[in-house]
C-alpha positions as CSV (number, residue, x, y, z in Angstrom):
1,X,31.2,4.2,-8.3
2,X,28.7,1.8,-8.0
3,X,27.7,-0.2,-11.1
4,X,24.5,0.3,-12.9
5,X,23.0,-2.9,-11.7
6,X,23.7,-1.5,-8.2
7,X,21.8,1.5,-8.7
8,X,19.1,0.0,-10.3
9,X,18.7,-2.4,-7.4
10,X,18.7,0.5,-4.9
11,X,16.4,2.3,-6.9
12,X,13.8,-0.6,-7.1
13,X,14.2,-1.4,-3.5
14,X,13.2,2.4,-2.6
15,X,10.0,2.3,-5.0
16,X,9.1,-1.0,-3.6
17,X,9.1,0.5,0.1
18,X,7.0,3.6,-0.7
19,X,4.5,1.0,-2.8
20,X,4.2,-1.3,0.3
21,X,3.5,1.6,2.7
22,X,0.7,2.8,0.0
23,X,-0.6,-0.4,0.0
24,X,-1.0,-0.6,3.9
25,X,-2.9,2.7,3.9
26,X,-5.2,1.3,1.3
27,X,-5.8,-1.9,3.0
28,X,-7.2,0.1,6.3
29,X,-9.2,2.6,4.2
30,X,-10.8,-0.5,2.3
31,X,-11.3,-2.1,5.8
32,X,-12.9,0.7,7.3
33,X,-15.3,1.1,4.2
34,X,-16.3,-2.2,4.4
35,X,-17.4,-1.9,8.4
36,X,-19.3,1.1,7.4
37,X,-21.1,-0.5,4.4
38,X,-22.0,-3.8,7.1
39,X,-23.1,-1.1,9.6
40,X,-25.4,0.5,6.9
41,X,-26.8,-2.7,5.4
42,X,-27.9,-4.0,8.9
43,X,-29.6,-0.8,9.7
44,X,-31.7,-1.0,6.1
């Protein structure tokens, strides 16, 4: 059976992976929103 430290490291590394994926998705969304806002600002 793994030690508590080993379990903790595994859990934290898994959480980091999920967070990284969410951050990438957020970054894409923010980038797209910025482009749309630039287009709207140039039209007005």
